[in-house]
mmCIF file of the N, C-alpha and C atoms, coordinates in Angstrom:
data_MODEL
# 
_entry.id   MODEL 
# 
loop_
_atom_site.group_PDB 
_atom_site.id 
_atom_site.type_symbol 
_atom_site.label_atom_id 
_atom_site.label_alt_id 
_atom_site.label_comp_id 
_atom_site.label_asym_id 
_atom_site.label_entity_id 
_atom_site.label_seq_id 
_atom_site.pdbx_PDB_ins_code 
_atom_site.Cartn_x 
_atom_site.Cartn_y 
_atom_site.Cartn_z 
_atom_site.occupancy 
_atom_site.B_iso_or_equiv 
_atom_site.pdbx_formal_charge 
_atom_site.auth_seq_id 
_atom_site.auth_comp_id 
_atom_site.auth_asym_id 
_atom_site.auth_atom_id 
_atom_site.pdbx_PDB_model_num 
ATOM 1   N N  . MET A 1 1  ? -18.674 7.663   -3.584  1.00 0.00 ? 1  MET A N  1 
ATOM 2   C CA . MET A 1 1  ? -18.583 6.285   -3.154  1.00 0.00 ? 1  MET A CA 1 
ATOM 3   C C  . MET A 1 1  ? -17.706 6.213   -1.912  1.00 0.00 ? 1  MET A C  1 
ATOM 4   N N  . THR A 1 2  ? -18.151 5.475   -0.915  1.00 0.00 ? 2  THR A N  1 
ATOM 5   C CA . THR A 1 2  ? -17.391 5.258   0.299   1.00 0.00 ? 2  THR A CA 1 
ATOM 6   C C  . THR A 1 2  ? -17.048 3.785   0.394   1.00 0.00 ? 2  THR A C  1 
ATOM 7   N N  . LEU A 1 3  ? -15.810 3.509   0.745   1.00 0.00 ? 3  LEU A N  1 
ATOM 8   C CA . LEU A 1 3  ? -15.337 2.134   0.829   1.00 0.00 ? 3  LEU A CA 1 
ATOM 9   C C  . LEU A 1 3  ? -14.476 1.984   2.063   1.00 0.00 ? 3  LEU A C  1 
ATOM 10  N N  . GLN A 1 4  ? -14.743 0.979   2.872   1.00 0.00 ? 4  GLN A N  1 
ATOM 11  C CA . GLN A 1 4  ? -13.925 0.695   4.043   1.00 0.00 ? 4  GLN A CA 1 
ATOM 12  C C  . GLN A 1 4  ? -13.122 -0.565  3.768   1.00 0.00 ? 4  GLN A C  1 
ATOM 13  N N  . VAL A 1 5  ? -11.814 -0.466  3.982   1.00 0.00 ? 5  VAL A N  1 
ATOM 14  C CA . VAL A 1 5  ? -10.910 -1.578  3.727   1.00 0.00 ? 5  VAL A CA 1 
ATOM 15  C C  . VAL A 1 5  ? -10.268 -1.994  5.047   1.00 0.00 ? 5  VAL A C  1 
ATOM 16  N N  . SER A 1 6  ? -10.340 -3.267  5.369   1.00 0.00 ? 6  SER A N  1 
ATOM 17  C CA . SER A 1 6  ? -9.702  -3.803  6.579   1.00 0.00 ? 6  SER A CA 1 
ATOM 18  C C  . SER A 1 6  ? -8.551  -4.703  6.149   1.00 0.00 ? 6  SER A C  1 
ATOM 19  N N  . ALA A 1 7  ? -7.445  -4.094  5.772   1.00 0.00 ? 7  ALA A N  1 
ATOM 20  C CA . ALA A 1 7  ? -6.320  -4.860  5.236   1.00 0.00 ? 7  ALA A CA 1 
ATOM 21  C C  . ALA A 1 7  ? -5.168  -4.996  6.218   1.00 0.00 ? 7  ALA A C  1 
ATOM 22  N N  . HIS A 1 8  ? -5.137  -4.171  7.256   1.00 0.00 ? 8  HIS A N  1 
ATOM 23  C CA . HIS A 1 8  ? -4.032  -4.190  8.215   1.00 0.00 ? 8  HIS A CA 1 
ATOM 24  C C  . HIS A 1 8  ? -4.514  -4.673  9.577   1.00 0.00 ? 8  HIS A C  1 
ATOM 25  N N  . HIS A 1 9  ? -3.536  -5.155  10.372  1.00 0.00 ? 9  HIS A N  1 
ATOM 26  C CA . HIS A 1 9  ? -3.837  -5.656  11.716  1.00 0.00 ? 9  HIS A CA 1 
ATOM 27  C C  . HIS A 1 9  ? -3.448  -4.661  12.796  1.00 0.00 ? 9  HIS A C  1 
ATOM 28  N N  . SER A 1 10 ? -2.927  -3.490  12.406  1.00 0.00 ? 10 SER A N  1 
ATOM 29  C CA . SER A 1 10 ? -2.578  -2.442  13.355  1.00 0.00 ? 10 SER A CA 1 
ATOM 30  C C  . SER A 1 10 ? -2.670  -1.090  12.642  1.00 0.00 ? 10 SER A C  1 
ATOM 31  N N  . ASP A 1 11 ? -2.145  -0.054  13.285  1.00 0.00 ? 11 ASP A N  1 
ATOM 32  C CA . ASP A 1 11 ? -2.261  1.301   12.748  1.00 0.00 ? 11 ASP A CA 1 
ATOM 33  C C  . ASP A 1 11 ? -1.659  1.429   11.353  1.00 0.00 ? 11 ASP A C  1 
ATOM 34  N N  . VAL A 1 12 ? -2.319  2.207   10.505  1.00 0.00 ? 12 VAL A N  1 
ATOM 35  C CA . VAL A 1 12 ? -1.859  2.508   9.152   1.00 0.00 ? 12 VAL A CA 1 
ATOM 36  C C  . VAL A 1 12 ? -1.312  3.931   9.174   1.00 0.00 ? 12 VAL A C  1 
ATOM 37  N N  . PHE A 1 13 ? -0.129  4.144   8.570   1.00 0.00 ? 13 PHE A N  1 
ATOM 38  C CA . PHE A 1 13 ? 0.435   5.488   8.602   1.00 0.00 ? 13 PHE A CA 1 
ATOM 39  C C  . PHE A 1 13 ? 0.679   6.095   7.229   1.00 0.00 ? 13 PHE A C  1 
ATOM 40  N N  . LYS A 1 14 ? 0.438   5.369   6.139   1.00 0.00 ? 14 LYS A N  1 
ATOM 41  C CA . LYS A 1 14 ? 0.597   5.959   4.799   1.00 0.00 ? 14 LYS A CA 1 
ATOM 42  C C  . LYS A 1 14 ? -0.373  5.274   3.848   1.00 0.00 ? 14 LYS A C  1 
ATOM 43  N N  . VAL A 1 15 ? -1.133  6.065   3.093   1.00 0.00 ? 15 VAL A N  1 
ATOM 44  C CA . VAL A 1 15 ? -2.068  5.565   2.083   1.00 0.00 ? 15 VAL A CA 1 
ATOM 45  C C  . VAL A 1 15 ? -2.004  6.512   0.891   1.00 0.00 ? 15 VAL A C  1 
ATOM 46  N N  . PHE A 1 16 ? -1.911  5.957   -0.331  1.00 0.00 ? 16 PHE A N  1 
ATOM 47  C CA . PHE A 1 16 ? -1.967  6.798   -1.516  1.00 0.00 ? 16 PHE A CA 1 
ATOM 48  C C  . PHE A 1 16 ? -2.437  5.995   -2.720  1.00 0.00 ? 16 PHE A C  1 
ATOM 49  N N  . ALA A 1 17 ? -2.976  6.710   -3.704  1.00 0.00 ? 17 ALA A N  1 
ATOM 50  C CA . ALA A 1 17 ? -3.430  6.091   -4.953  1.00 0.00 ? 17 ALA A CA 1 
ATOM 51  C C  . ALA A 1 17 ? -2.240  5.905   -5.883  1.00 0.00 ? 17 ALA A C  1 
ATOM 52  N N  . ASP A 1 18 ? -2.265  4.824   -6.651  1.00 0.00 ? 18 ASP A N  1 
ATOM 53  C CA . ASP A 1 18 ? -1.214  4.527   -7.612  1.00 0.00 ? 18 ASP A CA 1 
ATOM 54  C C  . ASP A 1 18 ? -1.223  5.571   -8.727  1.00 0.00 ? 18 ASP A C  1 
ATOM 55  N N  . LEU A 1 19 ? -0.046  6.011   -9.152  1.00 0.00 ? 19 LEU A N  1 
ATOM 56  C CA . LEU A 1 19 ? 0.053   7.026   -10.208 1.00 0.00 ? 19 LEU A CA 1 
ATOM 57  C C  . LEU A 1 19 ? -0.321  6.487   -11.583 1.00 0.00 ? 19 LEU A C  1 
ATOM 58  N N  . ASN A 1 20 ? -0.054  5.216   -11.831 1.00 0.00 ? 20 ASN A N  1 
ATOM 59  C CA . ASN A 1 20 ? -0.298  4.614   -13.140 1.00 0.00 ? 20 ASN A CA 1 
ATOM 60  C C  . ASN A 1 20 ? -1.669  3.935   -13.230 1.00 0.00 ? 20 ASN A C  1 
ATOM 61  N N  . HIS A 1 21 ? -2.154  3.418   -12.115 1.00 0.00 ? 21 HIS A N  1 
ATOM 62  C CA . HIS A 1 21 ? -3.449  2.726   -12.055 1.00 0.00 ? 21 HIS A CA 1 
ATOM 63  C C  . HIS A 1 21 ? -4.274  3.346   -10.921 1.00 0.00 ? 21 HIS A C  1 
ATOM 64  N N  . PRO A 1 22 ? -5.128  4.332   -11.203 1.00 0.00 ? 22 PRO A N  1 
ATOM 65  C CA . PRO A 1 22 ? -5.857  5.040   -10.155 1.00 0.00 ? 22 PRO A CA 1 
ATOM 66  C C  . PRO A 1 22 ? -6.823  4.172   -9.347  1.00 0.00 ? 22 PRO A C  1 
ATOM 67  N N  . ASN A 1 23 ? -7.120  2.967   -9.823  1.00 0.00 ? 23 ASN A N  1 
ATOM 68  C CA . ASN A 1 23 ? -8.001  2.076   -9.069  1.00 0.00 ? 23 ASN A CA 1 
ATOM 69  C C  . ASN A 1 23 ? -7.234  1.313   -7.980  1.00 0.00 ? 23 ASN A C  1 
ATOM 70  N N  . LEU A 1 24 ? -5.904  1.458   -7.917  1.00 0.00 ? 24 LEU A N  1 
ATOM 71  C CA . LEU A 1 24 ? -5.107  0.774   -6.905  1.00 0.00 ? 24 LEU A CA 1 
ATOM 72  C C  . LEU A 1 24 ? -4.739  1.738   -5.777  1.00 0.00 ? 24 LEU A C  1 
ATOM 73  N N  . ILE A 1 25 ? -4.894  1.255   -4.545  1.00 0.00 ? 25 ILE A N  1 
ATOM 74  C CA . ILE A 1 25 ? -4.548  2.015   -3.348  1.00 0.00 ? 25 ILE A CA 1 
ATOM 75  C C  . ILE A 1 25 ? -3.445  1.263   -2.622  1.00 0.00 ? 25 ILE A C  1 
ATOM 76  N N  . HIS A 1 26 ? -2.359  1.965   -2.266  1.00 0.00 ? 26 HIS A N  1 
ATOM 77  C CA . HIS A 1 26 ? -1.248  1.368   -1.537  1.00 0.00 ? 26 HIS A CA 1 
ATOM 78  C C  . HIS A 1 26 ? -1.294  1.863   -0.099  1.00 0.00 ? 26 HIS A C  1 
ATOM 79  N N  . SER A 1 27 ? -0.987  0.979   0.841   1.00 0.00 ? 27 SER A N  1 
ATOM 80  C CA . SER A 1 27 ? -0.952  1.375   2.244   1.00 0.00 ? 27 SER A CA 1 
ATOM 81  C C  . SER A 1 27 ? 0.114   0.581   2.983   1.00 0.00 ? 27 SER A C  1 
ATOM 82  N N  . CYS A 1 28 ? 0.648   1.191   4.043   1.00 0.00 ? 28 CYS A N  1 
ATOM 83  C CA . CYS A 1 28 ? 1.583   0.481   4.912   1.00 0.00 ? 28 CYS A CA 1 
ATOM 84  C C  . CYS A 1 28 ? 1.233   0.821   6.347   1.00 0.00 ? 28 CYS A C  1 
ATOM 85  N N  . GLY A 1 29 ? 1.590   -0.099  7.251   1.00 0.00 ? 29 GLY A N  1 
ATOM 86  C CA . GLY A 1 29 ? 1.242   0.103   8.641   1.00 0.00 ? 29 GLY A CA 1 
ATOM 87  C C  . GLY A 1 29 ? 2.243   -0.508  9.588   1.00 0.00 ? 29 GLY A C  1 
ATOM 88  N N  . LYS A 1 30 ? 1.939   -0.375  10.874  1.00 0.00 ? 30 LYS A N  1 
ATOM 89  C CA . LYS A 1 30 ? 2.817   -0.890  11.919  1.00 0.00 ? 30 LYS A CA 1 
ATOM 90  C C  . LYS A 1 30 ? 2.863   -2.412  11.963  1.00 0.00 ? 30 LYS A C  1 
ATOM 91  N N  . ASP A 1 31 ? 1.986   -3.082  11.219  1.00 0.00 ? 31 ASP A N  1 
ATOM 92  C CA . ASP A 1 31 ? 1.987   -4.549  11.170  1.00 0.00 ? 31 ASP A CA 1 
ATOM 93  C C  . ASP A 1 31 ? 3.038   -5.098  10.206  1.00 0.00 ? 31 ASP A C  1 
ATOM 94  N N  . LYS A 1 32 ? 3.927   -4.210  9.689   1.00 0.00 ? 32 LYS A N  1 
ATOM 95  C CA . LYS A 1 32 ? 5.025   -4.575  8.787   1.00 0.00 ? 32 LYS A CA 1 
ATOM 96  C C  . LYS A 1 32 ? 4.537   -5.043  7.419   1.00 0.00 ? 32 LYS A C  1 
ATOM 97  N N  . ASN A 1 33 ? 3.346   -4.613  7.011   1.00 0.00 ? 33 ASN A N  1 
ATOM 98  C CA . ASN A 1 33 ? 2.784   -5.018  5.722   1.00 0.00 ? 33 ASN A CA 1 
ATOM 99  C C  . ASN A 1 33 ? 2.644   -3.831  4.786   1.00 0.00 ? 33 ASN A C  1 
ATOM 100 N N  . LEU A 1 34 ? 2.908   -4.094  3.515   1.00 0.00 ? 34 LEU A N  1 
ATOM 101 C CA . LEU A 1 34 ? 2.611   -3.165  2.435   1.00 0.00 ? 34 LEU A CA 1 
ATOM 102 C C  . LEU A 1 34 ? 1.493   -3.813  1.630   1.00 0.00 ? 34 LEU A C  1 
ATOM 103 N N  . ASN A 1 35 ? 0.341   -3.177  1.592   1.00 0.00 ? 35 ASN A N  1 
ATOM 104 C CA . ASN A 1 35 ? -0.816  -3.731  0.898   1.00 0.00 ? 35 ASN A CA 1 
ATOM 105 C C  . ASN A 1 35 ? -1.152  -2.902  -0.332  1.00 0.00 ? 35 ASN A C  1 
ATOM 106 N N  . CYS A 1 36 ? -1.644  -3.592  -1.342  1.00 0.00 ? 36 CYS A N  1 
ATOM 107 C CA . CYS A 1 36 ? -2.163  -2.947  -2.541  1.00 0.00 ? 36 CYS A CA 1 
ATOM 108 C C  . CYS A 1 36 ? -3.588  -3.464  -2.713  1.00 0.00 ? 36 CYS A C  1 
ATOM 109 N N  . TYR A 1 37 ? -4.535  -2.552  -2.769  1.00 0.00 ? 37 TYR A N  1 
ATOM 110 C CA . TYR A 1 37 ? -5.947  -2.908  -2.819  1.00 0.00 ? 37 TYR A CA 1 
ATOM 111 C C  . TYR A 1 37 ? -6.555  -2.334  -4.088  1.00 0.00 ? 37 TYR A C  1 
ATOM 112 N N  . ASP A 1 38 ? -7.287  -3.151  -4.825  1.00 0.00 ? 38 ASP A N  1 
ATOM 113 C CA . ASP A 1 38 ? -7.958  -2.720  -6.047  1.00 0.00 ? 38 ASP A CA 1 
ATOM 114 C C  . ASP A 1 38 ? -9.386  -2.309  -5.690  1.00 0.00 ? 38 ASP A C  1 
ATOM 115 N N  . ILE A 1 39 ? -9.681  -1.010  -5.771  1.00 0.00 ? 39 ILE A N  1 
ATOM 116 C CA . ILE A 1 39 ? -11.017 -0.547  -5.383  1.00 0.00 ? 39 ILE A CA 1 
ATOM 117 C C  . ILE A 1 39 ? -12.068 -0.868  -6.442  1.00 0.00 ? 39 ILE A C  1 
ATOM 118 N N  . LYS A 1 40 ? -11.641 -1.176  -7.654  1.00 0.00 ? 40 LYS A N  1 
ATOM 119 C CA . LYS A 1 40 ? -12.592 -1.548  -8.709  1.00 0.00 ? 40 LYS A CA 1 
ATOM 120 C C  . LYS A 1 40 ? -13.164 -2.942  -8.454  1.00 0.00 ? 40 LYS A C  1 
ATOM 121 N N  . THR A 1 41 ? -12.278 -3.891  -8.125  1.00 0.00 ? 41 THR A N  1 
ATOM 122 C CA . THR A 1 41 ? -12.720 -5.266  -7.851  1.00 0.00 ? 41 THR A CA 1 
ATOM 123 C C  . THR A 1 41 ? -12.980 -5.502  -6.371  1.00 0.00 ? 41 THR A C  1 
ATOM 124 N N  . GLN A 1 42 ? -12.588 -4.544  -5.519  1.00 0.00 ? 42 GLN A N  1 
ATOM 125 C CA . GLN A 1 42 ? -12.714 -4.621  -4.063  1.00 0.00 ? 42 GLN A CA 1 
ATOM 126 C C  . GLN A 1 42 ? -11.995 -5.852  -3.506  1.00 0.00 ? 42 GLN A C  1 
ATOM 127 N N  . LYS A 1 43 ? -10.771 -6.078  -3.995  1.00 0.00 ? 43 LYS A N  1 
ATOM 128 C CA . LYS A 1 43 ? -9.947  -7.194  -3.538  1.00 0.00 ? 43 LYS A CA 1 
ATOM 129 C C  . LYS A 1 43 ? -8.508  -6.730  -3.341  1.00 0.00 ? 43 LYS A C  1 
ATOM 130 N N  . LYS A 1 44 ? -7.790  -7.432  -2.457  1.00 0.00 ? 44 LYS A N  1 
ATOM 131 C CA . LYS A 1 44 ? -6.374  -7.175  -2.291  1.00 0.00 ? 44 LYS A CA 1 
ATOM 132 C C  . LYS A 1 44 ? -5.655  -7.603  -3.563  1.00 0.00 ? 44 LYS A C  1 
ATOM 133 N N  . ALA A 1 45 ? -4.796  -6.736  -4.078  1.00 0.00 ? 45 ALA A N  1 
ATOM 134 C CA . ALA A 1 45 ? -4.037  -7.064  -5.280  1.00 0.00 ? 45 ALA A CA 1 
ATOM 135 C C  . ALA A 1 45 ? -2.723  -7.742  -4.903  1.00 0.00 ? 45 ALA A C  1 
ATOM 136 N N  . THR A 1 46 ? -1.991  -7.173  -3.960  1.00 0.00 ? 46 THR A N  1 
ATOM 137 C CA . THR A 1 46 ? -0.739  -7.771  -3.488  1.00 0.00 ? 46 THR A CA 1 
ATOM 138 C C  . THR A 1 46 ? -0.522  -7.430  -2.028  1.00 0.00 ? 46 THR A C  1 
ATOM 139 N N  . ILE A 1 47 ? 0.283   -8.247  -1.381  1.00 0.00 ? 47 ILE A N  1 
ATOM 140 C CA . ILE A 1 47 ? 0.695   -7.992  0.000   1.00 0.00 ? 47 ILE A CA 1 
ATOM 141 C C  . ILE A 1 47 ? 2.177   -8.319  0.105   1.00 0.00 ? 47 ILE A C  1 
ATOM 142 N N  . GLN A 1 48 ? 2.944   -7.427  0.695   1.00 0.00 ? 48 GLN A N  1 
ATOM 143 C CA . GLN A 1 48 ? 4.345   -7.691  1.002   1.00 0.00 ? 48 GLN A CA 1 
ATOM 144 C C  . GLN A 1 48 ? 4.533   -7.497  2.492   1.00 0.00 ? 48 GLN A C  1 
ATOM 145 N N  . SER A 1 49 ? 5.264   -8.421  3.125   1.00 0.00 ? 49 SER A N  1 
ATOM 146 C CA . SER A 1 49 ? 5.477   -8.369  4.564   1.00 0.00 ? 49 SER A CA 1 
ATOM 147 C C  . SER A 1 49 ? 6.953   -8.408  4.895   1.00 0.00 ? 49 SER A C  1 
ATOM 148 N N  . LEU A 1 50 ? 7.304   -7.745  5.981   1.00 0.00 ? 50 LEU A N  1 
ATOM 149 C CA . LEU A 1 50 ? 8.648   -7.825  6.530   1.00 0.00 ? 50 LEU A CA 1 
ATOM 150 C C  . LEU A 1 50 ? 8.650   -8.768  7.711   1.00 0.00 ? 50 LEU A C  1 
ATOM 151 N N  . LYS A 1 51 ? 9.705   -9.553  7.851   1.00 0.00 ? 51 LYS A N  1 
ATOM 152 C CA . LYS A 1 51 ? 9.837   -10.410 9.027   1.00 0.00 ? 51 LYS A CA 1 
ATOM 153 C C  . LYS A 1 51 ? 10.529  -9.659  10.147  1.00 0.00 ? 51 LYS A C  1 
ATOM 154 N N  . ASN A 1 52 ? 11.533  -8.876  9.799   1.00 0.00 ? 52 ASN A N  1 
ATOM 155 C CA . ASN A 1 52 ? 12.303  -8.108  10.787  1.00 0.00 ? 52 ASN A CA 1 
ATOM 156 C C  . ASN A 1 52 ? 12.276  -6.637  10.422  1.00 0.00 ? 52 ASN A C  1 
ATOM 157 N N  . GLY A 1 53 ? 12.436  -5.791  11.403  1.00 0.00 ? 53 GLY A N  1 
ATOM 158 C CA . GLY A 1 53 ? 12.476  -4.360  11.164  1.00 0.00 ? 53 GLY A CA 1 
ATOM 159 C C  . GLY A 1 53 ? 11.092  -3.750  11.082  1.00 0.00 ? 53 GLY A C  1 
ATOM 160 N N  . PHE A 1 54 ? 11.060  -2.506  10.630  1.00 0.00 ? 54 PHE A N  1 
ATOM 161 C CA . PHE A 1 54 ? 9.816   -1.761  10.531  1.00 0.00 ? 54 PHE A CA 1 
ATOM 162 C C  . PHE A 1 54 ? 9.785   -0.993  9.220   1.00 0.00 ? 54 PHE A C  1 
ATOM 163 N N  . ILE A 1 55 ? 8.617   -0.878  8.634   1.00 0.00 ? 55 ILE A N  1 
ATOM 164 C CA . ILE A 1 55 ? 8.421   -0.014  7.478   1.00 0.00 ? 55 ILE A CA 1 
ATOM 165 C C  . ILE A 1 55 ? 8.171   1.388   8.024   1.00 0.00 ? 55 ILE A C  1 
ATOM 166 N N  . THR A 1 56 ? 8.951   2.356   7.574   1.00 0.00 ? 56 THR A N  1 
ATOM 167 C CA . THR A 1 56 ? 8.764   3.727   8.053   1.00 0.00 ? 56 THR A CA 1 
ATOM 168 C C  . THR A 1 56 ? 8.053   4.603   7.025   1.00 0.00 ? 56 THR A C  1 
ATOM 169 N N  . GLY A 1 57 ? 7.927   4.112   5.795   1.00 0.00 ? 57 GLY A N  1 
ATOM 170 C CA . GLY A 1 57 ? 7.234   4.880   4.774   1.00 0.00 ? 57 GLY A CA 1 
ATOM 171 C C  . GLY A 1 57 ? 7.276   4.184   3.430   1.00 0.00 ? 57 GLY A C  1 
ATOM 172 N N  . ILE A 1 58 ? 6.434   4.652   2.523   1.00 0.00 ? 58 ILE A N  1 
ATOM 173 C CA . ILE A 1 58 ? 6.411   4.146   1.149   1.00 0.00 ? 58 ILE A CA 1 
ATOM 174 C C  . ILE A 1 58 ? 6.240   5.339   0.218   1.00 0.00 ? 58 ILE A C  1 
ATOM 175 N N  . ALA A 1 59 ? 6.732   5.197   -0.997  1.00 0.00 ? 59 ALA A N  1 
ATOM 176 C CA . ALA A 1 59 ? 6.596   6.246   -2.005  1.00 0.00 ? 59 ALA A CA 1 
ATOM 177 C C  . ALA A 1 59 ? 6.590   5.588   -3.378  1.00 0.00 ? 59 ALA A C  1 
ATOM 178 N N  . GLN A 1 60 ? 6.109   6.305   -4.366  1.00 0.00 ? 60 GLN A N  1 
ATOM 179 C CA . GLN A 1 60 ? 6.079   5.789   -5.732  1.00 0.00 ? 60 GLN A CA 1 
ATOM 180 C C  . GLN A 1 60 ? 6.825   6.748   -6.644  1.00 0.00 ? 60 GLN A C  1 
ATOM 181 N N  . LYS A 1 61 ? 7.655   6.183   -7.539  1.00 0.00 ? 61 LYS A N  1 
ATOM 182 C CA . LYS A 1 61 ? 8.363   7.006   -8.521  1.00 0.00 ? 61 LYS A CA 1 
ATOM 183 C C  . LYS A 1 61 ? 7.348   7.676   -9.435  1.00 0.00 ? 61 LYS A C  1 
ATOM 184 N N  . LYS A 1 62 ? 7.630   8.909   -9.812  1.00 0.00 ? 62 LYS A N  1 
ATOM 185 C CA . LYS A 1 62 ? 6.731   9.651   -10.698 1.00 0.00 ? 62 LYS A CA 1 
ATOM 186 C C  . LYS A 1 62 ? 7.116   9.504   -12.158 1.00 0.00 ? 62 LYS A C  1 
ATOM 187 N N  . THR A 1 63 ? 8.147   8.695   -12.436 1.00 0.00 ? 63 THR A N  1 
ATOM 188 C CA . THR A 1 63 ? 8.563   8.409   -13.805 1.00 0.00 ? 63 THR A CA 1 
ATOM 189 C C  . THR A 1 63 ? 8.537   6.899   -14.011 1.00 0.00 ? 63 THR A C  1 
ATOM 190 N N  . LYS A 1 64 ? 8.460   6.470   -15.267 1.00 0.00 ? 64 LYS A N  1 
ATOM 191 C CA . LYS A 1 64 ? 8.413   5.043   -15.562 1.00 0.00 ? 64 LYS A CA 1 
ATOM 192 C C  . LYS A 1 64 ? 9.740   4.401   -15.220 1.00 0.00 ? 64 LYS A C  1 
ATOM 193 N N  . PRO A 1 65 ? 9.781   3.199   -14.698 1.00 0.00 ? 65 PRO A N  1 
ATOM 194 C CA . PRO A 1 65 ? 8.639   2.425   -14.211 1.00 0.00 ? 65 PRO A CA 1 
ATOM 195 C C  . PRO A 1 65 ? 8.148   2.984   -12.884 1.00 0.00 ? 65 PRO A C  1 
ATOM 196 N N  . PHE A 1 66 ? 6.868   2.965   -12.671 1.00 0.00 ? 66 PHE A N  1 
ATOM 197 C CA . PHE A 1 66 ? 6.238   3.545   -11.482 1.00 0.00 ? 66 PHE A CA 1 
ATOM 198 C C  . PHE A 1 66 ? 6.384   2.588   -10.298 1.00 0.00 ? 66 PHE A C  1 
ATOM 199 N N  . GLU A 1 67 ? 7.618   2.413   -9.822  1.00 0.00 ? 67 GLU A N  1 
ATOM 200 C CA . GLU A 1 67 ? 7.890   1.453   -8.759  1.00 0.00 ? 67 GLU A CA 1 
ATOM 201 C C  . GLU A 1 67 ? 7.505   2.031   -7.402  1.00 0.00 ? 67 GLU A C  1 
ATOM 202 N N  . ILE A 1 68 ? 7.154   1.119   -6.499  1.00 0.00 ? 68 ILE A N  1 
ATOM 203 C CA . ILE A 1 68 ? 6.847   1.485   -5.114  1.00 0.00 ? 68 ILE A CA 1 
ATOM 204 C C  . ILE A 1 68 ? 8.113   1.260   -4.304  1.00 0.00 ? 68 ILE A C  1 
ATOM 205 N N  . GLY A 1 69 ? 8.531   2.256   -3.542  1.00 0.00 ? 69 GLY A N  1 
ATOM 206 C CA . GLY A 1 69 ? 9.702   2.135   -2.683  1.00 0.00 ? 69 GLY A CA 1 
ATOM 207 C C  . GLY A 1 69 ? 9.287   1.989   -1.245  1.00 0.00 ? 69 GLY A C  1 
ATOM 208 N N  . ILE A 1 70 ? 9.957   1.118   -0.532  1.00 0.00 ? 70 ILE A N  1 
ATOM 209 C CA . ILE A 1 70 ? 9.681   0.888   0.889   1.00 0.00 ? 70 ILE A CA 1 
ATOM 210 C C  . ILE A 1 70 ? 10.870  1.434   1.678   1.00 0.00 ? 70 ILE A C  1 
ATOM 211 N N  . TYR A 1 71 ? 10.596  2.243   2.698   1.00 0.00 ? 71 TYR A N  1 
ATOM 212 C CA . TYR A 1 71 ? 11.640  2.782   3.568   1.00 0.00 ? 71 TYR A CA 1 
ATOM 213 C C  . TYR A 1 71 ? 11.628  2.029   4.883   1.00 0.00 ? 71 TYR A C  1 
ATOM 214 N N  . PHE A 1 72 ? 12.824  1.677   5.351   1.00 0.00 ? 72 PHE A N  1 
ATOM 215 C CA . PHE A 1 72 ? 12.954  0.931   6.608   1.00 0.00 ? 72 PHE A CA 1 
ATOM 216 C C  . PHE A 1 72 ? 13.501  1.837   7.682   1.00 0.00 ? 72 PHE A C  1 
# 
């Protein structure tokens, strides 16, 4: 299956599948947004935005709770 997602307004530099929910894809980009996309329903699940600064990376804890960390 091939799926194209247009969730960001500029370059994307990190994308990964959720460890706890494999149908969720997390991405961050130069547009200061962290997006979560559900590939099963083909809809955005959540969006987080920064007003100031830049997101330099994202990661997910490998132990419970499987939180997403944002690096500035």
